[in-house]
All heavy atoms as an XYZ file, in Angstrom:
834
protein
N     -26.873    -12.543    -35.288
C     -25.638    -13.013    -34.673
C     -24.939    -11.858    -33.976
O     -24.853    -10.767    -34.505
C     -24.734    -13.617    -35.746
C     -23.381    -13.960    -35.222
S     -22.532    -15.129    -36.292
C     -20.983    -15.102    -35.484
N     -24.445    -12.108    -32.769
C     -23.709    -11.099    -32.020
C     -22.291    -11.045    -32.552
O     -21.699    -12.055    -32.889
C     -23.707    -11.461    -30.520
O     -25.049    -11.695    -30.115
C     -23.137    -10.348    -29.704
N     -21.735     -9.853    -32.590
C     -20.426     -9.686    -33.215
C     -19.271    -10.051    -32.287
O     -19.397    -10.085    -31.066
C     -20.272     -8.253    -33.711
O     -20.305     -7.360    -32.625
N     -18.148    -10.266    -32.908
C     -16.917    -10.604    -32.210
C     -16.445     -9.433    -31.355
O     -16.671     -8.262    -31.679
C     -15.840    -10.952    -33.243
O     -14.563    -10.973    -32.652
N     -15.755     -9.743    -30.283
C     -15.192     -8.730    -29.407
C     -13.907     -8.139    -30.000
O     -13.401     -7.133    -29.507
C     -14.951     -9.326    -27.993
C     -13.800    -10.313    -28.005
C     -14.697     -8.238    -26.973
N     -13.402     -8.723    -31.081
C     -12.138     -8.286    -31.667
C     -12.056     -6.791    -31.955
O     -11.058     -6.168    -31.588
C     -11.829     -9.083    -32.936
C     -11.251    -10.448    -32.696
C      -9.929    -10.418    -31.945
O      -9.120     -9.492    -32.065
N      -9.717    -11.433    -31.142
N     -13.049     -6.192    -32.628
C     -12.926     -4.744    -32.893
C     -12.769     -3.919    -31.616
O     -12.006     -2.960    -31.585
C     -14.222     -4.403    -33.628
C     -14.659     -5.695    -34.235
C     -14.238     -6.761    -33.258
N     -13.486     -4.298    -30.573
C     -13.364     -3.584    -29.300
C     -11.960     -3.744    -28.735
O     -11.338     -2.768    -28.311
C     -14.399     -4.099    -28.295
C     -14.285     -3.532    -26.881
C     -14.523     -2.025    -26.880
C     -15.247     -4.251    -25.951
N     -11.431     -4.958    -28.722
C     -10.095     -5.198    -28.193
C      -9.036     -4.453    -28.997
O      -8.080     -3.908    -28.426
C      -9.792     -6.696    -28.152
C     -10.656     -7.520    -27.201
C     -10.285     -8.998    -27.292
C     -10.542     -7.010    -25.775
N      -9.210     -4.406    -30.297
C      -8.267     -3.653    -31.133
C      -8.356     -2.166    -30.827
O      -7.338     -1.494    -30.699
C      -8.537     -3.937    -32.602
C      -8.147     -5.348    -33.000
C      -8.566     -5.720    -34.413
O      -8.828     -4.810    -35.229
O      -8.630     -6.932    -34.681
N      -9.577     -1.646    -30.707
C      -9.782     -0.229    -30.390
C      -9.140      0.131    -29.043
O      -8.564      1.207    -28.897
C     -11.272      0.099    -30.381
C     -11.574      1.481    -29.920
N     -11.344      2.594    -30.696
C     -12.078      1.936    -28.740
C     -11.673      3.671    -30.009
N     -12.132      3.302    -28.834
N      -9.248     -0.764    -28.080
C      -8.688     -0.517    -26.746
C      -7.201     -0.842    -26.667
O      -6.586     -0.667    -25.627
C      -9.458     -1.335    -25.704
C     -10.923     -0.977    -25.520
C     -11.592     -1.943    -24.556
C     -11.075      0.462    -25.037
N      -6.625     -1.329    -27.770
C      -5.204     -1.687    -27.851
C      -4.850     -2.795    -26.852
O      -3.839     -2.734    -26.148
C      -4.320     -0.454    -27.626
C      -2.905     -0.654    -28.135
O      -2.707     -1.480    -29.052
O      -1.990      0.008    -27.607
N      -5.699     -3.818    -26.812
C      -5.436     -4.985    -25.964
C      -4.176     -5.696    -26.448
O      -3.812     -5.612    -27.630
C      -6.623     -5.936    -25.997
N      -3.541     -6.414    -25.566
C      -2.320     -7.135    -25.922
C      -2.625     -8.242    -26.936
O      -3.753     -8.750    -27.009
C      -1.654     -7.716    -24.682
S      -2.576     -9.044    -23.873
N      -1.612     -8.603    -27.700
C      -1.757     -9.635    -28.715
C      -2.273    -10.955    -28.179
O      -3.191    -11.543    -28.776
N      -1.714    -11.455    -27.073
C      -2.214    -12.733    -26.559
C      -3.705    -12.700    -26.190
O      -4.417    -13.669    -26.417
C      -1.342    -12.987    -25.329
C      -0.065    -12.271    -25.631
C      -0.490    -11.035    -26.375
N      -4.176    -11.590    -25.645
C      -5.602    -11.483    -25.303
C      -6.449    -11.478    -26.567
O      -7.487    -12.146    -26.637
C      -5.868    -10.225    -24.481
N      -6.002    -10.733    -27.559
C      -6.758    -10.683    -28.810
C      -6.762    -12.042    -29.493
O      -7.787    -12.475    -30.022
C      -6.187     -9.593    -29.707
C      -6.530     -8.234    -29.132
C      -5.861     -7.050    -29.713
N      -5.526     -7.096    -31.111
C      -4.722     -6.203    -31.687
N      -4.199     -5.230    -30.974
N      -4.437     -6.288    -32.961
N      -5.642    -12.730    -29.460
C      -5.569    -14.064    -30.060
C      -6.510    -15.021    -29.331
O      -7.263    -15.758    -29.951
C      -4.135    -14.584    -30.018
C      -4.000    -15.984    -30.548
C      -3.968    -16.221    -31.920
C      -3.935    -17.070    -29.684
C      -3.861    -17.512    -32.416
C      -3.838    -18.371    -30.167
C      -3.798    -18.582    -31.530
O      -3.704    -19.863    -32.021
N      -6.462    -14.991    -27.980
C      -7.311    -15.872    -27.188
C      -8.788    -15.599    -27.482
O      -9.586    -16.530    -27.618
C      -7.041    -15.701    -25.689
C      -7.982    -16.514    -24.868
C      -7.834    -17.812    -24.501
C      -9.260    -16.107    -24.374
N      -8.944    -18.238    -23.806
C      -9.827    -17.207    -23.717
C      -9.968    -14.914    -24.435
C     -11.071    -17.143    -23.116
C     -11.212    -14.842    -23.831
C     -11.755    -15.965    -23.174
N      -9.154    -14.340    -27.576
C     -10.563    -13.986    -27.779
C     -11.092    -14.533    -29.099
O     -12.272    -14.893    -29.188
C     -10.739    -12.472    -27.721
N     -10.227    -14.628    -30.094
C     -10.654    -15.178    -31.381
C     -11.942    -14.537    -31.865
O     -12.056    -13.320    -31.910
N     -12.932    -15.356    -32.188
C     -14.205    -14.825    -32.681
C     -15.285    -14.813    -31.593
O     -16.471    -14.701    -31.885
C     -14.680    -15.610    -33.898
C     -14.985    -17.076    -33.574
O     -14.720    -17.518    -32.440
O     -15.491    -17.782    -34.471
N     -14.865    -14.927    -30.331
C     -15.833    -14.914    -29.232
C     -16.556    -13.567    -29.173
O     -15.984    -12.529    -29.467
C     -15.137    -15.150    -27.893
C     -14.610    -16.539    -27.665
C     -13.810    -16.572    -26.342
N     -13.421    -17.895    -25.961
C     -12.290    -18.494    -26.362
N     -11.459    -17.870    -27.182
N     -12.002    -19.714    -25.948
N     -17.789    -13.611    -28.693
C     -18.504    -12.375    -28.375
C     -17.961    -11.853    -27.053
O     -17.269    -12.576    -26.313
C     -20.010    -12.634    -28.225
O     -20.196    -13.506    -27.097
C     -20.609    -13.224    -29.484
N     -18.294    -10.617    -26.733
C     -17.853    -10.058    -25.453
C     -18.393    -10.894    -24.302
O     -17.653    -11.241    -23.372
C     -18.302     -8.602    -25.323
C     -17.990     -7.915    -23.997
C     -16.494     -7.935    -23.704
C     -18.511     -6.488    -23.998
N     -19.652    -11.245    -24.339
C     -20.259    -12.026    -23.252
C     -19.577    -13.385    -23.108
O     -19.284    -13.825    -21.991
C     -21.751    -12.205    -23.493
N     -19.307    -14.036    -24.219
C     -18.665    -15.353    -24.155
C     -17.226    -15.236    -23.654
O     -16.784    -16.029    -22.815
C     -18.696    -16.018    -25.527
C     -18.111    -17.401    -25.513
C     -18.317    -18.135    -26.821
N     -17.414    -19.269    -26.866
C     -16.757    -19.661    -27.937
N     -16.930    -19.045    -29.095
N     -15.963    -20.694    -27.890
N     -16.506    -14.240    -24.157
C     -15.122    -14.039    -23.710
C     -15.091    -13.753    -22.215
O     -14.273    -14.313    -21.483
C     -14.474    -12.904    -24.506
N     -15.996    -12.898    -21.742
C     -16.038    -12.565    -20.312
C     -16.321    -13.816    -19.486
O     -15.710    -14.045    -18.458
C     -17.093    -11.495    -20.056
C     -17.043    -10.974    -18.659
C     -17.729    -11.451    -17.590
C     -16.226     -9.905    -18.180
N     -17.398    -10.743    -16.460
C     -16.484     -9.786    -16.793
C     -15.328     -9.038    -18.782
C     -15.858     -8.820    -16.008
C     -14.704     -8.078    -17.991
C     -14.973     -7.980    -16.626
N     -17.232    -14.641    -19.949
C     -17.605    -15.844    -19.211
C     -16.570    -16.947    -19.228
O     -16.498    -17.749    -18.298
N     -15.751    -16.997    -20.262
C     -14.791    -18.089    -20.404
C     -13.361    -17.733    -20.014
O     -12.530    -18.624    -19.855
C     -14.790    -18.581    -21.861
C     -16.094    -19.223    -22.270
C     -16.108    -19.655    -23.729
O     -15.122    -19.418    -24.454
O     -17.122    -20.237    -24.146
N     -13.065    -16.470    -19.884
C     -11.683    -16.045    -19.627
C     -11.258    -16.404    -18.210
O     -11.953    -16.103    -17.242
C     -11.541    -14.546    -19.847
S      -9.840    -13.973    -19.688
N     -10.107    -17.058    -18.086
C      -9.600    -17.389    -16.751
C      -8.472    -16.454    -16.329
O      -7.788    -16.710    -15.347
C      -9.164    -18.859    -16.677
C      -8.019    -19.184    -17.616
O      -7.590    -18.312    -18.387
O      -7.545    -20.333    -17.566
N      -8.275    -15.367    -17.063
C      -7.247    -14.383    -16.743
C      -7.901    -13.174    -16.081
O      -8.410    -12.274    -16.744
C      -6.518    -13.946    -18.023
C      -5.624    -14.978    -18.668
C      -4.304    -15.145    -17.912
N      -3.611    -13.905    -17.689
C      -2.606    -13.460    -18.434
N      -2.179    -14.151    -19.462
N      -2.014    -12.312    -18.142
N      -7.883    -13.175    -14.764
C      -8.475    -12.065    -14.035
C      -7.847    -10.729    -14.377
O      -8.524     -9.705    -14.407
N      -6.536    -10.735    -14.645
C      -5.873     -9.483    -14.990
C      -6.422     -8.912    -16.290
O      -6.626     -7.700    -16.420
C      -4.365     -9.646    -15.060
C      -3.896    -10.723    -16.028
O      -4.621    -11.723    -16.236
O      -2.777    -10.589    -16.564
N      -6.736     -9.759    -17.265
C      -7.324     -9.276    -18.510
C      -8.715     -8.704    -18.256
O      -9.076     -7.666    -18.803
C      -7.420    -10.396    -19.539
C      -6.109    -10.833    -20.120
C      -4.877    -10.290    -19.887
C      -5.904    -11.906    -21.028
N      -3.921    -10.971    -20.597
C      -4.528    -11.966    -21.306
C      -6.753    -12.827    -21.632
C      -3.979    -12.908    -22.170
C      -6.203    -13.761    -22.491
C      -4.834    -13.796    -22.761
N      -9.491     -9.381    -17.423
C     -10.847     -8.919    -17.149
C     -10.840     -7.593    -16.388
O     -11.642     -6.697    -16.677
C     -11.628     -9.985    -16.387
C     -11.827    -11.301    -17.149
C     -12.495    -12.329    -16.251
C     -12.621    -11.087    -18.421
N      -9.925     -7.458    -15.432
C      -9.815     -6.199    -14.701
C      -9.380     -5.077    -15.638
O      -9.904     -3.956    -15.566
C      -8.831     -6.332    -13.536
C      -9.299     -7.217    -12.389
C      -8.133     -7.551    -11.468
C     -10.437     -6.568    -11.634
N      -8.435     -5.367    -16.517
C      -7.979     -4.374    -17.496
C      -9.150     -3.930    -18.367
O      -9.367     -2.730    -18.583
C      -6.851     -4.969    -18.358
C      -6.365     -4.064    -19.424
C      -5.377     -3.127    -19.316
C      -6.849     -3.976    -20.781
N      -5.217     -2.478    -20.517
C      -6.115     -2.982    -21.432
C      -7.833     -4.661    -21.495
C      -6.319     -2.639    -22.760
C      -8.047     -4.323    -22.823
C      -7.295     -3.331    -23.442
N      -9.902     -4.901    -18.864
C     -11.027     -4.586    -19.744
C     -12.077     -3.756    -19.009
O     -12.571     -2.755    -19.541
C     -11.646     -5.874    -20.302
C     -12.802     -5.698    -21.277
C     -12.392     -4.864    -22.485
C     -13.331     -7.061    -21.706
N     -12.393     -4.144    -17.793
C     -13.382     -3.390    -17.020
C     -12.933     -1.946    -16.835
O     -13.719     -1.007    -17.004
C     -13.616     -4.061    -15.665
N     -11.659     -1.759    -16.512
C     -11.138     -0.401    -16.326
C     -11.195      0.388    -17.627
O     -11.606      1.552    -17.641
C      -9.712     -0.460    -15.794
N     -10.809     -0.247    -18.723
C     -10.807      0.442    -20.021
C     -12.216      0.760    -20.500
O     -12.423      1.705    -21.248
C     -10.075     -0.390    -21.067
C      -8.589     -0.548    -20.855
C      -7.831      0.771    -20.913
N      -7.994      1.483    -22.143
C      -7.092      1.574    -23.109
N      -5.937      0.971    -22.978
N      -7.341      2.260    -24.198
N     -13.195     -0.035    -20.086
C     -14.585      0.206    -20.479
C     -15.262      1.246    -19.593
O     -16.423      1.574    -19.788
C     -15.377     -1.099    -20.466
C     -15.010     -2.082    -21.573
C     -15.781     -3.388    -21.402
C     -15.280     -1.480    -22.951
N     -14.529      1.745    -18.597
C     -15.053      2.818    -17.769
C     -15.803      2.386    -16.533
O     -16.515      3.198    -15.938
N     -15.644      1.131    -16.132
C     -16.262      0.693    -14.880
C     -15.673      1.542    -13.754
O     -14.472      1.859    -13.757
C     -16.008     -0.813    -14.649
C     -16.458     -1.246    -13.262
C     -16.699     -1.637    -15.723
N     -16.493      1.915    -12.817
C     -16.050      2.746    -11.695
C     -14.759      2.198    -11.096
O     -14.653      1.011    -10.787
C     -17.155      2.779    -10.634
C     -16.786      3.635     -9.445
O     -16.174      3.096     -8.498
O     -17.102      4.840     -9.467
N     -13.772      3.072    -10.931
C     -12.451      2.673    -10.460
C     -12.515      1.945     -9.120
O     -11.797      0.989     -8.897
C     -11.549      3.883    -10.344
C     -10.242      3.486     -9.733
C      -8.986      3.853    -10.218
N      -8.302      4.254    -11.293
C      -7.843      3.501    -12.285
N      -8.198      2.273    -12.394
N      -7.049      3.976    -13.183
N     -13.387      2.365     -8.241
C     -13.477      1.708     -6.935
C     -13.972      0.263     -7.073
O     -13.536     -0.615     -6.340
C     -14.364      2.518     -5.990
C     -13.699      3.833     -5.594
C     -14.567      4.670     -4.681
N     -14.062      6.018     -4.557
C     -13.210      6.437     -3.627
N     -12.768      5.597     -2.709
N     -12.794      7.685     -3.597
N     -14.846      0.019     -8.025
C     -15.305     -1.358     -8.248
C     -14.179     -2.220     -8.817
O     -14.031     -3.391     -8.427
C     -16.509     -1.372     -9.193
C     -17.796     -0.772     -8.657
C     -18.861     -0.747     -9.748
C     -18.284     -1.531     -7.441
N     -13.394     -1.657     -9.711
C     -12.266     -2.398    -10.279
C     -11.221     -2.681     -9.199
O     -10.708     -3.804     -9.094
C     -11.641     -1.645    -11.476
C     -10.401     -2.359    -11.983
C     -12.663     -1.486    -12.599
N     -10.928     -1.696     -8.374
C      -9.957     -1.886     -7.281
C     -10.473     -2.930     -6.296
O      -9.727     -3.798     -5.850
C      -9.637     -0.544     -6.584
C      -8.845     -0.760     -5.300
C      -8.885      0.381     -7.540
N     -11.754     -2.866     -5.968
C     -12.327     -3.863     -5.052
C     -12.195     -5.266     -5.645
O     -11.804     -6.213     -4.957
C     -13.793     -3.548     -4.759
C     -14.440     -4.524     -3.777
C     -15.867     -4.146     -3.452
N     -16.005     -2.806     -2.925
C     -15.703     -2.448     -1.682
N     -15.222     -3.341     -0.830
N     -15.875     -1.200     -1.286
N     -12.498     -5.415     -6.920
C     -12.375     -6.721     -7.573
C     -10.923     -7.195     -7.562
O     -10.649     -8.364     -7.279
C     -12.908     -6.652     -8.996
N      -9.986     -6.295     -7.847
C      -8.569     -6.666     -7.846
C      -8.119     -7.092     -6.447
O      -7.392     -8.087     -6.294
C      -7.716     -5.497     -8.339
N      -8.557     -6.365     -5.437
C      -8.187     -6.712     -4.065
C      -8.752     -8.071     -3.670
O      -8.067     -8.884     -3.038
C      -8.669     -5.623     -3.095
N      -9.980     -8.323     -4.061
C     -10.581     -9.622     -3.735
C      -9.905    -10.756     -4.505
O      -9.806    -11.876     -4.002
C     -12.085     -9.596     -3.991
C     -12.851     -8.660     -3.066
C     -12.747     -9.017     -1.591
O     -12.326    -10.137     -1.233
O     -13.103     -8.156     -0.768
N      -9.430    -10.459     -5.710
C      -8.668    -11.471     -6.467
C      -7.320    -11.743     -5.797
O      -6.821    -12.871     -5.830
C      -8.425    -11.011     -7.900
S      -9.886    -11.043     -8.950
N      -6.726    -10.715     -5.207
C      -5.405    -10.857     -4.587
C      -5.464    -11.533     -3.220
O      -4.506    -12.182     -2.802
C      -4.753     -9.484     -4.440
N      -6.568    -11.392     -2.534
C      -6.676    -11.905     -1.162
C      -6.283    -13.381     -1.028
O      -5.531    -13.729     -0.107
C      -8.072    -11.660     -0.615
C      -8.163    -11.871      0.871
C      -9.593    -11.827      1.381
N     -10.308    -10.618      1.110
C     -10.393     -9.576      1.949
N      -9.744     -9.611      3.082
N     -11.105     -8.527      1.639
N      -6.716    -14.292     -1.910
C      -6.335    -15.700     -1.743
C      -4.822    -15.951     -1.822
O      -4.330    -16.934     -1.279
C      -7.055    -16.420     -2.890
C      -8.191    -15.530     -3.235
C      -7.709    -14.138     -2.992
N      -4.089    -15.052     -2.470
C      -2.637    -15.227     -2.588
C      -1.911    -14.925     -1.280
O      -0.717    -15.246     -1.149
C      -2.088    -14.347     -3.701
N      -2.608    -14.357     -0.304
C      -1.960    -14.037      0.975
C      -1.395    -15.284      1.655
O      -0.445    -15.190      2.421
C      -2.933    -13.324      1.916
C      -3.277    -11.888      1.523
C      -4.361    -11.347      2.450
C      -2.040    -11.014      1.540
N      -1.948    -16.437      1.359
C      -1.443    -17.662      1.989
C      -0.006    -17.963      1.576
O       0.679    -18.747      2.231
C      -2.347    -18.838      1.671
C      -2.343    -19.241      0.227
C      -3.246    -20.414     -0.012
N      -3.274    -20.725     -1.430
C      -4.233    -21.343     -2.035
N      -5.278    -21.750     -1.356
N      -4.175    -21.580     -3.312
N       0.469    -17.335      0.497
C       1.839    -17.546      0.041
C       2.833    -16.561      0.648
O       4.035    -16.697      0.447
C       1.909    -17.473     -1.491
C       1.063    -18.530     -2.140
C      -0.112    -18.194     -2.790
C       1.415    -19.877     -2.069
C      -0.906    -19.163     -3.377
C       0.617    -20.853     -2.648
C      -0.540    -20.487     -3.301
O      -1.327    -21.447     -3.872
N       2.330    -15.584      1.375
C       3.217    -14.638      2.051
C       3.893    -15.358      3.216
O       3.274    -16.190      3.887
C       2.430    -13.436      2.556
N       5.150    -15.046      3.455
C       5.835    -15.687      4.582
C       5.135    -15.386      5.909
O       4.521    -14.326      6.072
C       7.233    -15.048      4.564
C       7.395    -14.491      3.190
C       6.017    -14.138      2.720
N       5.226    -16.319      6.819
C       4.627    -16.126      8.143
C       5.143    -14.825      8.745
O       6.339    -14.542      8.694
C       4.966    -17.298      9.051
N       4.236    -14.032      9.261
C       4.600    -12.772      9.891
C       4.718    -11.596      8.939
O       4.871    -10.461      9.387
N       4.651    -11.841      7.634
C       4.730    -10.749      6.653
C       3.333    -10.176      6.437
O       2.482    -10.826      5.843
C       5.310    -11.256      5.330
C       5.399    -10.203      4.245
C       6.127     -8.955      4.690
O       7.367     -9.007      4.810
O       5.452     -7.927      4.924
N       3.108     -9.001      6.971
C       1.778     -8.400      6.968
C       1.583     -7.347      5.885
O       0.457     -6.916      5.646
C       1.490     -7.777      8.337
C       1.409     -8.799      9.457
C       0.249     -9.764      9.251
O      -0.855     -9.305      8.890
O       0.447    -10.976      9.431
N       2.657     -6.906      5.217
C       2.520     -5.803      4.264
C       1.568     -6.106      3.100
O       0.773     -5.225      2.732
C       3.893     -5.363      3.763
C       4.707     -4.688      4.890
C       6.107     -4.386      4.476
N       6.877     -5.629      4.376
C       8.174     -5.675      4.111
N       8.850     -4.551      3.898
N       8.809     -6.838      4.049
N       1.563     -7.303      2.526
C       0.586     -7.556      1.464
C      -0.868     -7.481      1.964
O      -1.734     -6.911      1.297
C       0.947     -8.967      0.980
C       2.392     -9.126      1.329
C       2.545     -8.394      2.619
N      -1.120     -8.040      3.133
C      -2.477     -7.979      3.699
C      -2.883     -6.537      3.967
O      -4.010     -6.124      3.655
C      -2.558     -8.778      4.998
C      -3.946     -8.735      5.643
C      -3.955     -9.310      7.056
N      -3.017     -8.673      7.962
C      -3.206     -7.479      8.529
N      -4.301     -6.778      8.277
N      -2.305     -6.987      9.346
N      -1.965     -5.769      4.500
C      -2.256     -4.365      4.788
C      -2.551     -3.608      3.495
O      -3.456     -2.768      3.450
C      -1.099     -3.719      5.578
C      -1.046     -4.327      6.989
C      -1.233     -2.206      5.635
C       0.202     -3.990      7.767
N      -1.817     -3.915      2.427
C      -2.062     -3.252      1.144
C      -3.471     -3.573      0.630
O      -4.183     -2.676      0.158
C      -1.007     -3.671      0.128
N      -3.862     -4.821      0.729
C      -5.204     -5.211      0.278
C      -6.263     -4.526      1.126
O      -7.236     -3.961      0.603
C      -5.362     -6.740      0.295
C      -4.487     -7.368     -0.797
C      -6.828     -7.144      0.130
C      -4.380     -8.876     -0.715
N      -6.086     -4.552      2.428
C      -7.069     -3.923      3.314
C      -7.131     -2.416      3.112
O      -8.212     -1.824      3.178
C      -6.755     -4.268      4.767
C      -7.040     -5.727      5.080
C      -6.684     -6.127      6.500
O      -6.204     -5.266      7.279
O      -6.896     -7.309      6.826
N      -5.988     -1.795      2.834
C      -5.972     -0.355      2.587
C      -6.688     -0.035      1.282
O      -7.440      0.945      1.197
C      -4.527      0.174      2.568
O      -3.885     -0.180      3.799
C      -4.500      1.689      2.414
N      -6.480     -0.862      0.265
C      -7.183     -0.655     -1.009
C      -8.694     -0.772     -0.806
O      -9.463      0.036     -1.334
C      -6.706     -1.661     -2.050
N      -9.113     -1.766     -0.041
C     -10.545     -1.924      0.234
C     -11.075     -0.759      1.062
O     -12.199     -0.301      0.836
C     -10.805     -3.260      0.930
C     -10.597     -4.493      0.048
C     -10.625     -5.760      0.888
C     -11.633     -4.543     -1.061
N     -10.276     -0.268      1.985
C     -10.686      0.898      2.769
C     -10.855      2.117      1.860
O     -11.794      2.906      2.027
C      -9.664      1.181      3.873
N      -9.966      2.274      0.881
C     -10.095      3.373     -0.080
C     -11.412      3.243     -0.851
O     -12.100      4.240     -1.072
C      -8.898      3.382     -1.035
C      -9.018      4.418     -2.092
C      -8.769      5.761     -1.971
C      -9.461      4.217     -3.439
N      -9.023      6.389     -3.168
C      -9.445      5.465     -4.086
C      -9.857      3.092     -4.164
C      -9.812      5.630     -5.413
C     -10.219      3.246     -5.491
C     -10.195      4.493     -6.102
N     -11.755      2.024     -1.223
C     -13.001      1.800     -1.949
C     -14.209      2.263     -1.141
O     -15.207      2.710     -1.696
C     -13.161      0.317     -2.301
S     -11.983     -0.280     -3.517
N     -14.101      2.151      0.166
C     -15.192      2.532      1.065
C     -15.070      3.969      1.561
O     -15.848      4.395      2.410
C     -15.231      1.592      2.270
C     -15.562      0.171      1.886
O     -16.211     -0.036      0.840
O     -15.161     -0.756      2.625
N     -14.048      4.698      1.082
C     -13.856      6.080      1.512
C     -13.204      6.224      2.866
O     -13.263      7.281      3.483
N     -12.549      5.158      3.349
C     -11.929      5.185      4.678
C     -10.417      5.308      4.625
O      -9.762      5.260      5.664
C     -12.309      3.929      5.464
C     -13.798      3.795      5.738
C     -14.149      2.540      6.521
N     -13.973      1.331      5.710
C     -13.008      0.419      5.893
N     -12.141      0.554      6.859
N     -12.931     -0.641      5.107
N      -9.828      5.456      3.444
C      -8.381      5.639      3.295
C      -8.137      6.592      2.140
O      -8.943      6.680      1.206
C      -7.693      4.297      3.029
N      -7.032      7.296      2.214
C      -6.666      8.220      1.144
C      -5.864      7.474      0.081
O      -5.311      6.395      0.338
C      -5.799      9.362      1.680
O      -4.545      8.828      2.126
C      -6.498     10.105      2.821
N      -5.778      8.092     -1.078
C      -4.982      7.488     -2.145
C      -3.510      7.447     -1.738
O      -2.786      6.518     -2.117
C      -5.195      8.206     -3.499
C      -4.654      7.362     -4.654
C      -4.563      9.585     -3.495
C      -5.340      6.044     -4.846
N      -3.069      8.405     -0.940
C      -1.676      8.380     -0.464
C      -1.446      7.184      0.457
O      -0.399      6.532      0.391
C      -1.323      9.686      0.246
C       0.144      9.775      0.645
C       1.116      9.545     -0.516
O       0.865     10.012     -1.644
O       2.146      8.878     -0.283
N      -2.398      6.864      1.298
C      -2.271      5.678      2.147
C      -2.214      4.411      1.298
O      -1.453      3.484      1.609
C      -3.440      5.610      3.137
C      -3.376      6.683      4.200
C      -4.637      6.757      5.037
O      -5.749      6.686      4.465
O      -4.500      6.895      6.270
N      -2.995      4.387      0.238
C      -2.964      3.234     -0.673
C      -1.592      3.125     -1.318
O      -1.003      2.036     -1.392
C      -4.067      3.335     -1.741
C      -3.910      2.255     -2.798
C      -5.443      3.252     -1.100
N      -1.053      4.245     -1.777
C       0.276      4.235     -2.417
C       1.348      3.756     -1.453
O       2.236      2.981     -1.829
C       0.599      5.623     -2.952
C      -0.211      5.982     -4.164
C       0.194      7.345     -4.724
N      -0.636      7.667     -5.865
C      -1.330      8.796     -5.989
N      -1.277      9.718     -5.053
N      -2.068      8.997     -7.063
N       1.299      4.224     -0.221
C       2.290      3.807      0.781
C       2.188      2.318      1.069
O       3.205      1.618      1.139
C       2.114      4.619      2.062
C       2.528      6.067      1.926
C       2.195      6.886      3.155
O       1.852      6.303      4.208
O       2.277      8.128      3.060
N       0.980      1.823      1.236
C       0.794      0.396      1.507
C       1.221     -0.448      0.305
O       1.826     -1.523      0.467
C      -0.666      0.116      1.873
N       0.944      0.052     -0.876
C       1.346     -0.659     -2.096
C       2.856     -0.727     -2.210
O       3.426     -1.770     -2.543
C       0.743      0.048     -3.316
O       1.221     -0.530     -4.497
N       3.522      0.383     -1.929
C       4.987      0.404     -1.989
C       5.582     -0.557     -0.954
O       6.550     -1.283     -1.246
C       5.503      1.823     -1.762
N       5.005     -0.585      0.225
C       5.497     -1.503      1.257
C       5.319     -2.957      0.828
O       6.206     -3.793      1.021
C       4.776     -1.234      2.587
N       4.176     -3.259      0.232
C       3.937     -4.620     -0.236
C       4.897     -4.988     -1.351
O       5.370     -6.130     -1.437
C       2.488     -4.775     -0.703
N       5.208     -4.029     -2.212
C       6.168     -4.297     -3.289
C       7.550     -4.608     -2.709
O       8.241     -5.508     -3.195
C       6.235     -3.096     -4.242
N       7.934     -3.885     -1.672
C       9.211     -4.192     -1.004
C       9.185     -5.582     -0.385
O      10.165     -6.316     -0.412
C       9.539     -3.128      0.056
C      10.226     -1.939     -0.523
C       9.676     -0.726     -0.783
C      11.578     -1.865     -0.976
N      10.612      0.108     -1.360
C      11.794     -0.574     -1.491
C      12.640     -2.781     -0.993
C      13.012     -0.174     -2.014
C      13.860     -2.359     -1.519
C      14.046     -1.072     -2.015
N       8.046     -5.959      0.161
C       7.925     -7.290      0.762
C       8.103     -8.376     -0.296
O       8.668     -9.439     -0.017
C       6.564     -7.442      1.440
N       7.653     -8.102     -1.501
C       7.752     -9.080     -2.582
C       9.190     -9.263     -3.055
O       9.527    -10.291     -3.650
C       6.870     -8.673     -3.750
N      10.040     -8.305     -2.799
C      11.445     -8.388     -3.216
C      12.166     -9.320     -2.317
O      13.086     -9.909     -2.425
C      12.095     -7.016     -3.212
C      11.485     -6.120     -4.263
C      12.164     -4.796     -4.296
N      11.393     -3.983     -5.255
C      11.367     -2.687     -5.235
N      12.046     -2.026     -4.350
N      10.659     -2.025     -6.121
């Protein structure tokens, strides 16, 4: 029998709701059944998945939400595209930070 993911989540100091949801699931089952992308991205980052892969996944998860941005508001799209450019080595981390800050202002 494969073991529960609980010890790993406790070791990584996962939030209570995630640990409760995981219950006695195995890591593979929890990964396959979890509908919380933020939890999966957190776990991938904590498990040491390459940061660029995690950022790319987060950007691709965020892309569908662009339809909720007001017409003419380009800062969220630019932030996503800048993050993806960083993943490909075409943007600096400072450019990512600037685009992220602009998108955060747009959200206000």
